[in-house]
C-alpha positions, 0 to 999 in steps of 0.5 A, a space after each residue: 137729243 137733250 134728253 140723252 145728253 142729260 141722262 149721260 151727264 147724270 150717269 157720269 156725275 152720279 154713276 146712276 146711284 144718287 145715294 152712293 154719290 152723296 155718301 162719297 160727298 159726305 166722306 169728302 167734306 168730313 175729311 180732316 184735310 178739308 176741315 183743316 183747310 176751311 179753318 185755315 181759310 177763315 183764320 187766314 182771312 181774319 189775319 189778312 184783315 188784321 195785317 191790312 188794318 195795321 198796314 193802312 191805318 198805322 204803318 202807312 201814316 207813320 211812313 208818310 210822316 217819316 218821309 215828310 220829316 226827312 224830305 221836309 214838312 211841306 215836301 208833299 211832292 217829294 213823298 209822291 212822284 207826280 206824273 200829272 198834277 192837279 190843284 185845288 180850285 178856289 171859289 172863282 175856279 182858279 187853281 191854288 197852290 194846294 195839290 188835289 190828290 184825288 185828281 192827280 196821277 202820282 206814284 205813292 212811295 208810302 203805299 209801296 213801302 207799306 206793301 213791302 212791309 205788309 208782304 214781310 209781315 205775312 211771310 214772317 207769320 206764315 214762316 213762324 206757323 210752318 216752323 211750329 207745325 214742323 217742330 210739332 211733327 218732328 217731335 211726334 216722329 221722335 217719340 215714335 222713333 224712341 218707342 220703336 228703338 226702346 228709348 224711354 219717353 217722358 211717361 216711361 221715365 216717370 214710371 221707371 223713376 217711380 219704380 226705382 229703375 235706373 236708366 243706366 241699368 240696361 237689364 232693368 230697362 229692357 225688362 221694363 219695356 218687355 213687361 210693357 209690351 206684354 201688357 199692351 199685347 194682353 190689352 189688345 187681345 182682351 179688346 179684340 176678344 171683347 169686340 168679338 163677344 159683342 159682335 156675337 151678342 149683337 150680330 149685324 145683318 151681314 153676320 146673319 146673312 153669312 150664318 144663313 149662307 153657311 147653313 145653306 151650304 151645309 145642307 
């Protein structure tokens, strides 16, 4: 029974073709989104460490110090809300007036405020990153729309200025874009022709098989 279960699992996962499975896996892990996600996770982890360091070692002491200044230099019981107080013991085991934070149960307002600041810091940075990415995407879409609508981009404006074409001269601008389109079409055609000749000079196994098949069909 175990043998049949293992065979079924093998066929379900690998589809009976180990080579195809690993080819699909390679395609998956080399996808742009996966790589971007991995970079994002690494950068995010590093950024979290920076934010935690800033919060715990810079902001939290400052917040507790400010609360102590506002509530009193020795008002530790006002900075913390104690639920159960524990005091430091002297050499004889008798409690002193010094509070033992390690053994006390309390609400740490400094840590709470620090966590709120931490949240807003992370949210602000993420918002800034998303805004920059969206701005870059919008810029790319604008360039695409400009190209579709025949509007000159920065490179086109530079070339037109070099040729002495005025933007107000619609006929000259239209002629420039028509010439540009013809050149691009000619370049694409030349590239396609070159690729065809290269393939004819260096046929693949698939091409050779097709040629053999055509010869057999002719007979």
